[in-house]
VOVEXSE-617858 format. One record per residue (C-alpha): residue in one letter; x, z, y; residue number from 1. Coordinates in pm, 1 decimal. Layout:
N
> A	X	Z	Y	NUM
...
REM end
This chain:
470
> M	8018.4	7382.9	11039.1	1
> N	8045.5	7207.1	10702.4	2
> N	8271.1	7317.1	10419.4	3
> R	8543.7	7067.7	10508.7	4
> S	8554.8	7191.4	10868.2	5
> K	8564.8	7551.8	10752.2	6
> T	8854.5	7473.9	10519.9	7
> I	9049.5	7304.4	10798.9	8
> A	8980.2	7592.8	11037.6	9
> S	9084.2	7846.4	10777.1	10
> W	9423.0	7673.2	10761.1	11
> I	9465.3	7611.4	11133.5	12
> V	9383.0	7959.4	11266.9	13
> P	9648.6	8160.2	11077.6	14
> I	9907.6	7888.6	11149.7	15
> I	9827.7	7891.3	11522.4	16
> V	9845.7	8272.0	11532.9	17
> G	10177.4	8280.9	11349.7	18
> V	10340.0	8002.4	11548.0	19
> G	10188.5	8129.0	11874.3	20
> I	10342.2	8473.0	11833.2	21
> A	10674.4	8330.6	11715.1	22
> V	10722.5	8107.2	12023.2	23
> L	10652.8	8387.1	12269.3	24
> P	10958.1	8552.8	12425.8	25
> V	11087.7	8834.1	12206.8	26
> P	10998.0	9164.6	12378.5	27
> E	11286.1	9378.4	12499.0	28
> G	11394.3	9627.1	12234.9	29
> L	11305.1	9404.9	11940.8	30
> T	11516.4	9166.6	11738.4	31
> T	11418.3	8806.3	11678.5	32
> Q	11391.1	8887.9	11308.3	33
> A	11138.2	9166.2	11373.8	34
> W	10928.5	8944.5	11600.6	35
> Y	10919.4	8653.7	11355.6	36
> L	10835.6	8890.2	11069.8	37
> L	10544.3	9029.8	11271.9	38
> A	10419.7	8673.9	11329.2	39
> I	10426.0	8601.3	10955.4	40
> F	10263.9	8932.9	10868.6	41
> L	9973.2	8885.8	11111.1	42
> S	9915.9	8525.1	11005.0	43
> T	9914.6	8642.9	10642.0	44
> I	9644.2	8901.8	10716.6	45
> I	9435.9	8636.3	10892.4	46
> G	9492.5	8406.9	10594.9	47
> F	9360.3	8680.8	10367.9	48
> I	9049.1	8700.1	10583.0	49
> L	8979.4	8325.0	10612.0	50
> Q	9111.2	8237.6	10263.1	51
> P	9207.8	7869.4	10280.3	52
> L	9352.1	7949.5	9936.9	53
> P	9308.8	8254.2	9710.4	54
> I	9482.7	8557.7	9859.7	55
> G	9745.2	8560.0	9586.7	56
> A	9843.8	8203.9	9682.4	57
> I	9853.2	8295.4	10053.0	58
> A	10080.5	8588.4	9973.1	59
> F	10308.6	8368.8	9760.3	60
> I	10343.7	8114.9	10042.5	61
> S	10406.8	8384.6	10304.4	62
> I	10681.4	8552.0	10109.0	63
> T	10843.0	8210.7	10052.0	64
> I	10837.8	8133.6	10426.4	65
> T	11016.9	8460.1	10509.1	66
> Q	11306.6	8344.1	10293.6	67
> L	11310.3	7976.9	10397.3	68
> A	11318.8	8088.0	10762.5	69
> N	11604.0	8325.8	10679.5	70
> I	11402.6	8619.6	10813.3	71
> L	11435.5	8819.5	10492.8	72
> K	11677.7	8806.1	10205.0	73
> P	11521.9	8751.7	9860.9	74
> S	11583.8	9115.2	9768.0	75
> Q	11402.3	9227.7	10084.5	76
> A	11113.0	8983.3	10050.0	77
> L	11055.0	9084.3	9688.3	78
> A	11106.8	9458.5	9738.7	79
> G	10733.2	9528.9	9733.3	80
> F	10708.2	9420.9	9371.2	81
> G	10921.0	9717.5	9271.8	82
> N	10682.1	9962.1	9438.8	83
> S	10557.3	10213.8	9184.7	84
> S	10201.1	10208.1	9318.5	85
> I	10177.6	9836.1	9243.1	86
> W	10254.6	9894.6	8876.4	87
> L	10015.6	10187.9	8866.9	88
> I	9746.6	9943.8	8977.4	89
> V	9842.5	9695.3	8705.0	90
> A	9829.3	9972.9	8445.5	91
> A	9487.6	10085.1	8574.9	92
> F	9348.8	9736.4	8509.7	93
> L	9478.4	9758.4	8152.2	94
> F	9335.2	10109.1	8103.7	95
> A	8997.9	9969.9	8205.3	96
> K	9038.9	9678.3	7964.8	97
> S	9093.9	9919.5	7675.5	98
> F	8776.2	10109.0	7763.9	99
> I	8577.9	9786.9	7766.9	100
> K	8738.9	9628.9	7459.7	101
> T	8691.9	9932.4	7234.1	102
> G	8347.5	10018.9	7370.3	103
> L	8455.6	10366.0	7483.3	104
> G	8361.6	10290.8	7842.9	105
> R	8016.2	10184.5	7728.5	106
> R	7981.4	10498.5	7514.4	107
> I	8080.3	10727.4	7803.9	108
> A	7847.2	10538.9	8033.2	109
> F	7550.8	10581.9	7802.5	110
> W	7633.6	10950.4	7756.1	111
> L	7636.7	10998.9	8133.4	112
> I	7306.5	10818.5	8159.9	113
> T	7147.4	11052.1	7905.9	114
> K	7248.6	11350.0	8122.2	115
> M	7177.5	11226.6	8473.7	116
> G	7047.5	10872.5	8457.8	117
> T	6718.8	10909.0	8638.9	118
> S	6847.5	10721.4	8945.3	119
> T	7143.2	10512.4	9052.5	120
> L	7206.3	10746.1	9345.3	121
> K	7242.1	11043.7	9108.0	122
> L	7492.1	10847.2	8904.1	123
> A	7696.0	10778.9	9217.5	124
> Y	7698.7	11145.0	9317.3	125
> T	7796.4	11246.3	8964.3	126
> I	8094.9	11010.9	8962.9	127
> I	8208.2	11130.6	9305.7	128
> L	8167.6	11494.4	9200.2	129
> S	8397.7	11421.2	8907.1	130
> D	8649.6	11277.7	9154.7	131
> L	8625.3	11590.2	9370.8	132
> I	8673.5	11828.6	9077.7	133
> I	8994.0	11667.7	8957.0	134
> S	9132.8	11575.5	9302.0	135
> P	9324.6	11898.9	9372.8	136
> A	9529.1	11849.0	9056.2	137
> T	9575.7	11473.5	9086.6	138
> P	9818.1	11381.2	9365.6	139
> S	9775.6	11011.0	9294.3	140
> N	9442.0	10885.5	9422.0	141
> A	9518.0	10561.2	9239.2	142
> A	9547.5	10748.1	8910.2	143
> R	9228.7	10939.5	8984.7	144
> A	9007.6	10656.6	9110.8	145
> G	9175.6	10379.4	8916.0	146
> G	9300.0	10520.9	8589.6	147
> I	9035.6	10788.6	8535.1	148
> L	8711.0	10686.6	8704.0	149
> F	8726.7	10308.3	8736.0	150
> P	8678.9	10248.8	8360.7	151
> I	8372.9	10474.9	8367.2	152
> V	8224.5	10303.3	8673.0	153
> R	8292.3	9966.8	8513.2	154
> G	8130.0	10083.2	8191.0	155
> L	7821.2	10207.3	8372.6	156
> A	7780.5	9871.8	8544.1	157
> S	7802.4	9687.9	8213.4	158
> A	7555.3	9929.6	8054.1	159
> F	7294.9	9817.1	8306.0	160
> D	7380.6	9449.6	8250.2	161
> S	7548.7	9433.0	8591.2	162
> E	7856.5	9210.0	8579.8	163
> P	8057.7	9044.8	8859.9	164
> D	7906.7	8705.7	8773.2	165
> K	7567.7	8834.3	8660.6	166
> N	7349.6	9081.5	8852.6	167
> P	7639.4	9234.6	9054.6	168
> R	7397.6	9402.4	9296.2	169
> R	7189.0	9553.4	9015.9	170
> V	7407.9	9867.5	9010.2	171
> G	7773.1	9758.3	8988.1	172
> A	7842.9	9670.3	9350.9	173
> F	7688.4	9993.7	9480.2	174
> L	7868.6	10215.8	9230.3	175
> M	8203.3	10047.4	9302.6	176
> Q	8166.2	10105.3	9675.8	177
> A	8028.2	10457.6	9637.8	178
> E	8319.2	10579.3	9424.3	179
> Y	8584.4	10403.8	9631.8	180
> Q	8452.4	10549.7	9956.2	181
> G	8408.0	10885.8	9784.1	182
> N	8771.4	10872.6	9678.3	183
> T	8863.4	10807.1	10040.9	184
> I	8708.2	11142.7	10129.1	185
> T	8843.5	11344.5	9836.5	186
> S	9193.5	11212.9	9914.0	187
> A	9173.1	11391.4	10249.7	188
> M	9032.9	11719.3	10117.6	189
> F	9340.8	11871.4	9956.0	190
> M	9709.6	11862.9	10028.7	191
> T	9764.3	11767.1	9665.0	192
> S	9493.9	11500.4	9633.4	193
> M	9702.9	11218.2	9782.0	194
> A	10077.0	11169.5	9747.8	195
> G	10132.4	11118.8	10120.8	196
> N	9968.3	11445.1	10227.5	197
> P	10269.2	11670.4	10154.3	198
> L	10482.4	11414.9	10337.6	199
> A	10263.3	11449.9	10646.8	200
> I	10307.8	11826.9	10643.4	201
> L	10683.0	11786.1	10597.2	202
> L	10698.3	11549.8	10895.1	203
> A	10489.4	11791.0	11102.5	204
> S	10730.1	12069.8	11014.4	205
> Q	11027.5	11857.4	11117.7	206
> A	10869.7	11727.3	11438.6	207
> L	10681.3	12035.5	11561.1	208
> G	10829.9	12324.9	11365.4	209
> I	10503.0	12435.3	11203.8	210
> N	10414.6	12490.7	10839.8	211
> M	10065.5	12447.6	10695.5	212
> S	9969.3	12602.1	10363.1	213
> W	9766.4	12439.3	10087.1	214
> G	9486.6	12688.9	10155.0	215
> T	9474.2	12615.6	10527.8	216
> W	9445.9	12243.9	10460.9	217
> A	9169.1	12295.1	10202.7	218
> L	8977.5	12535.5	10427.2	219
> A	8997.4	12297.7	10721.7	220
> A	8874.9	12007.3	10508.6	221
> I	8598.9	12175.4	10308.8	222
> V	8317.3	12153.8	10566.3	223
> P	8368.0	11798.7	10698.4	224
> G	8462.8	11684.4	10348.1	225
> L	8148.6	11811.1	10177.4	226
> I	7928.4	11677.7	10456.7	227
> A	8093.8	11336.3	10430.0	228
> L	8056.6	11336.0	10050.6	229
> A	7684.5	11402.2	10094.2	230
> V	7628.9	11147.5	10371.9	231
> V	7842.0	10845.5	10280.9	232
> P	7694.7	10766.5	9934.5	233
> Y	7342.7	10803.2	10073.0	234
> Y	7429.7	10575.0	10364.9	235
> L	7565.0	10311.5	10126.7	236
> Y	7250.6	10352.1	9915.8	237
> K	7043.5	10261.7	10222.0	238
> V	7249.3	9977.8	10372.3	239
> Y	7385.4	9830.0	10047.5	240
> P	7120.6	9936.6	9797.2	241
> P	7137.6	9871.1	9424.1	242
> E	6856.7	9653.3	9295.3	243
> L	6786.2	9913.3	9027.3	244
> K	6706.5	10244.1	9198.6	245
> K	6481.0	10448.0	8972.8	246
> T	6566.3	10450.1	8606.0	247
> P	6319.3	10686.4	8435.4	248
> E	6351.4	10494.1	8109.1	249
> A	6731.4	10485.8	8120.9	250
> Q	6789.6	10812.4	7937.2	251
> A	6579.7	10715.8	7635.1	252
> L	6737.1	10369.2	7634.2	253
> A	7086.3	10517.1	7652.6	254
> Q	7011.6	10753.0	7364.8	255
> R	6895.3	10462.3	7148.6	256
> E	7206.2	10263.4	7236.8	257
> L	7428.0	10555.0	7137.7	258
> V	7252.4	10572.7	6801.6	259
> D	7299.9	10196.6	6754.5	260
> M	7670.0	10225.8	6839.1	261
> G	7715.1	10481.7	6564.0	262
> P	8008.1	10723.3	6538.9	263
> M	8318.2	10672.2	6750.7	264
> S	8555.6	10416.3	6603.5	265
> S	8920.8	10498.7	6544.3	266
> A	9014.4	10270.9	6834.4	267
> E	8779.1	10459.8	7066.2	268
> K	8926.2	10790.7	6952.8	269
> L	9279.2	10667.0	7017.8	270
> V	9185.0	10546.3	7366.8	271
> A	9018.9	10883.7	7434.3	272
> I	9330.9	11070.8	7320.0	273
> I	9558.6	10850.8	7532.7	274
> F	9321.3	10885.7	7827.4	275
> I	9307.7	11266.5	7802.6	276
> G	9683.6	11279.1	7760.0	277
> A	9731.5	11068.2	8071.7	278
> L	9488.0	11288.9	8260.2	279
> L	9680.4	11601.5	8160.9	280
> L	10013.2	11447.0	8259.9	281
> W	9872.0	11319.4	8590.0	282
> S	9727.4	11658.7	8676.8	283
> T	10048.7	11844.2	8588.6	284
> S	10292.6	11604.0	8753.3	285
> N	10403.1	11874.4	8994.7	286
> I	10516.4	12078.5	8692.6	287
> T	10648.5	11809.1	8461.2	288
> G	10801.0	11589.3	8728.5	289
> I	10671.5	11279.2	8549.2	290
> H	10566.3	11016.7	8801.4	291
> A	10204.6	10895.7	8790.6	292
> T	10317.1	10537.6	8734.4	293
> V	10533.9	10640.8	8438.6	294
> V	10232.2	10816.0	8288.1	295
> A	10020.4	10501.4	8332.4	296
> L	10285.9	10277.1	8179.1	297
> L	10324.5	10523.3	7891.5	298
> G	9950.9	10500.7	7830.8	299
> V	9956.7	10121.5	7822.9	300
> S	10263.6	10125.9	7595.7	301
> S	10078.4	10358.2	7358.1	302
> M	9785.2	10118.3	7348.0	303
> L	10019.3	9831.8	7265.1	304
> I	10195.7	10028.8	6989.8	305
> T	9864.3	10131.3	6833.0	306
> K	9735.5	9772.1	6876.7	307
> I	9438.8	9882.3	7083.3	308
> L	9561.8	9616.0	7324.8	309
> T	9750.0	9306.0	7221.8	310
> W	10008.6	9139.6	7441.8	311
> Q	9762.3	8854.7	7482.8	312
> D	9512.9	9106.2	7625.4	313
> V	9776.1	9201.3	7881.3	314
> L	9848.5	8839.1	7968.4	315
> D	9477.4	8760.7	7996.4	316
> E	9414.5	9035.7	8251.6	317
> K	9432.8	8794.8	8545.5	318
> G	9310.5	9047.7	8800.6	319
> A	9613.6	9268.3	8738.8	320
> W	9864.6	8989.5	8793.6	321
> D	9681.5	8846.3	9092.9	322
> T	9684.8	9192.8	9249.6	323
> L	10053.3	9232.5	9170.6	324
> I	10131.0	8920.2	9375.7	325
> W	9927.5	8983.9	9689.3	326
> M	9960.6	9363.0	9700.0	327
> G	10334.6	9345.4	9631.8	328
> T	10373.4	9094.5	9913.2	329
> L	10185.1	9310.7	10161.8	330
> V	10372.1	9628.4	10070.5	331
> G	10703.2	9443.5	10097.0	332
> L	10628.7	9284.5	10434.0	333
> A	10491.4	9610.5	10578.6	334
> G	10796.0	9801.8	10458.8	335
> Q	11034.5	9553.8	10615.9	336
> L	10837.1	9564.3	10942.2	337
> A	10893.5	9939.0	10961.5	338
> K	11266.5	9894.5	10895.2	339
> T	11306.4	9639.2	11175.0	340
> G	11196.8	9898.8	11432.2	341
> I	10877.4	9728.1	11544.1	342
> I	10670.0	10037.6	11464.8	343
> D	10896.8	10256.8	11679.7	344
> W	10872.5	9997.2	11955.9	345
> M	10493.0	10011.0	11942.6	346
> S	10499.1	10394.0	11954.8	347
> V	10712.6	10395.1	12269.2	348
> H	10481.1	10151.4	12445.7	349
> I	10170.9	10346.3	12344.6	350
> S	10326.1	10667.2	12479.5	351
> S	10419.2	10514.5	12814.2	352
> A	10073.7	10359.8	12854.7	353
> L	9905.0	10700.8	12821.4	354
> V	10101.7	10886.8	13087.3	355
> G	9867.0	11084.9	13313.7	356
> V	9569.7	11078.0	13073.7	357
> S	9410.6	11411.9	12967.2	358
> W	9513.4	11545.7	12627.9	359
> L	9163.5	11503.9	12483.2	360
> A	9139.1	11143.5	12595.3	361
> T	9494.5	11080.9	12477.7	362
> L	9422.3	11232.6	12137.6	363
> T	9104.1	11024.6	12102.5	364
> I	9279.4	10702.0	12198.2	365
> L	9571.1	10777.6	11967.0	366
> L	9334.4	10860.4	11682.2	367
> L	9151.1	10529.3	11714.5	368
> I	9478.4	10335.9	11734.2	369
> Y	9627.9	10526.5	11440.3	370
> F	9311.1	10481.8	11234.8	371
> Y	9248.4	10112.5	11292.0	372
> I	9609.6	10001.4	11292.4	373
> H	9576.3	10055.8	10917.5	374
> Y	9432.4	9705.2	10900.4	375
> G	9799.3	9612.2	10902.4	376
> F	9904.0	9848.6	10623.2	377
> A	9873.3	9826.4	10246.9	378
> S	9985.5	10181.5	10174.3	379
> L	9876.9	10522.0	10303.4	380
> T	10223.5	10665.0	10245.9	381
> A	10383.4	10376.6	10435.7	382
> H	10140.9	10438.4	10722.4	383
> I	10232.4	10806.0	10733.2	384
> T	10603.9	10733.8	10707.6	385
> A	10593.2	10479.0	10988.5	386
> L	10360.6	10641.3	11240.9	387
> Y	10268.9	11004.0	11171.1	388
> S	10562.4	11177.0	11342.3	389
> A	10541.7	10955.5	11649.3	390
> F	10168.1	11003.7	11698.5	391
> I	10158.9	11381.8	11655.9	392
> T	10458.0	11413.4	11889.1	393
> I	10292.1	11200.3	12158.1	394
> A	9963.9	11393.5	12123.0	395
> V	10128.8	11735.1	12151.1	396
> A	10343.5	11617.4	12444.4	397
> A	10019.3	11522.0	12620.0	398
> G	9891.2	11879.7	12574.2	399
> A	9690.0	11858.7	12252.3	400
> P	9686.4	12182.2	12044.9	401
> V	9951.8	12156.8	11775.0	402
> Y	9737.0	12230.0	11468.6	403
> L	9457.6	12007.5	11596.5	404
> A	9697.3	11713.9	11629.9	405
> V	9847.0	11776.8	11286.0	406
> L	9504.1	11792.1	11119.6	407
> V	9356.2	11494.1	11303.6	408
> F	9630.6	11255.0	11200.5	409
> A	9673.0	11403.5	10853.0	410
> F	9306.5	11350.6	10768.8	411
> A	9299.8	11011.0	10941.5	412
> S	9592.6	10908.4	10719.8	413
> N	9350.7	10919.3	10425.9	414
> L	9018.7	10823.1	10579.5	415
> C	9155.1	10493.3	10709.9	416
> M	9168.4	10368.9	10351.9	417
> S	8796.5	10290.6	10382.4	418
> L	8872.5	9981.5	10588.4	419
> T	9005.5	9704.1	10367.3	420
> H	9043.5	9584.3	10011.4	421
> Y	9418.7	9643.1	10032.8	422
> A	9421.8	9967.4	10234.6	423
> A	9542.4	10193.2	9951.1	424
> A	9633.1	10172.2	9584.5	425
> P	9275.2	10224.0	9451.9	426
> A	9136.2	9949.6	9678.3	427
> P	9255.7	9641.8	9489.2	428
> I	9142.2	9796.6	9161.2	429
> Y	8781.6	9825.5	9277.4	430
> F	8789.3	9505.2	9480.3	431
> G	8954.2	9323.9	9189.9	432
> A	8656.1	9406.7	8969.8	433
> G	8477.8	9128.2	9156.6	434
> Y	8150.6	9300.2	9245.2	435
> V	8188.9	9314.2	9624.9	436
> S	8293.8	9021.0	9842.6	437
> Q	8581.7	9061.6	10085.0	438
> S	8357.3	9019.1	10391.3	439
> M	8111.8	9281.1	10265.7	440
> W	8397.2	9517.4	10174.2	441
> W	8533.0	9500.1	10529.6	442
> K	8185.8	9534.2	10681.8	443
> L	8096.6	9844.3	10478.8	444
> G	8448.0	9983.3	10522.0	445
> F	8421.9	9971.0	10900.4	446
> Q	8078.1	10131.8	10898.4	447
> V	8198.4	10413.3	10673.8	448
> S	8503.8	10461.2	10895.8	449
> V	8276.3	10528.1	11194.8	450
> I	8074.4	10781.2	10993.8	451
> N	8390.4	10959.1	10878.9	452
> I	8531.4	10971.9	11231.5	453
> I	8209.9	11129.7	11361.5	454
> I	8192.6	11385.2	11078.6	455
> W	8559.7	11474.3	11042.5	456
> F	8664.9	11470.9	11406.9	457
> G	8333.0	11574.9	11560.1	458
> I	8190.1	11838.3	11326.6	459
> G	8534.5	11896.6	11178.1	460
> S	8704.8	11982.9	11507.2	461
> A	8428.3	12236.0	11582.9	462
> W	8487.8	12391.7	11239.6	463
> W	8863.1	12406.1	11301.1	464
> H	8798.6	12578.2	11634.7	465
> M	8584.7	12838.1	11455.4	466
> L	8874.2	12896.2	11216.5	467
> G	9105.2	12954.9	11509.8	468
> L	9322.4	12654.3	11432.2	469
> W	9310.7	12539.2	11792.9	470
REM end
């Protein structure tokens, strides 16, 4: 198939899917609005995959159609752009820009190389270890992976002359994937390492009348989590290897570069102070009550006031504004889908289809559905809000042990973020860096999802049984 044919097909397929669903009879229990919105949402996802236009343009067109067809009001269609996670992502792009512009990211990168730069794999493990250490005190995985670690990963890539348009596979693509997938795992390891985790426990308490402590969650996650953190980066190293593997000369080179850079500039010091301040506020948000997005915006505002960033720098950060468009569209459409009742309708049909099936088979089927339905979500919290209560209730009604059901779906609520470039707030930050293509991101994401399912719900369930949790 030539390029022209591919372009035509990339337009025709999402249109056929959208129109095809829309003309089908509206299922009983659903409104016409919900059914048409589902048609637009699914055709948008397919458009993102085939990309007849850039994904931001596809999103813009989709959100326009919802209003022209009178499916959503303008305030509903644009609601996703007011989502705090979207603006946290935008701020994370600007944090990274300050690290690159001042040279602080490069300085940190070279310092890391002097300490552990003998191999690219060691660098990946070091970055992920940093993520793990700060994860219990950082409820926002976007703040952790995006605001804190992304600038360092980006700086490391540049230090090895690995840019999105020049030598991306040298080290940059591998490090981007390794940290993102590592963040997927650390998000599941503590009740306070992802904002939606406490919500899951609250919903479990409301639906099943049980309460799970922070310590119980951490103890249940520690074994499968550490195994996954050891296995996943190594797997990526084998199937998506960096071109530069051994770097015995890197430490001496990094030391020379640090000498050439000289002392830290005042701009670097200011960025470091703002960065540390943001880190402290992010990690103490449970005490201060300051939202992670407010902290990020405060950091960017401080950079503007101190002229570390100019307004032109902000305007020139195209990745941030592109992400704002397509991520805001997805979050808005997904949120409206949940409000129309289509998620509840799906839950009822899933429950009725599993009548008479053993609890273990039911739990397995529900897990796979719950996990991979995240292809249709752009937010972990939205996923939990829409589906968690229904799925744990169905599983327990089928005979599954209560704590086992709660843990399975709580951990799956995080691990499913491995799948796509829009699956959670950190995803568009790392994807937006431009090192990994969308097709490769989805391919690696699916492979990692299988590994996590085997480790967390195979080895993990045995560990939970040993703990007496089921």
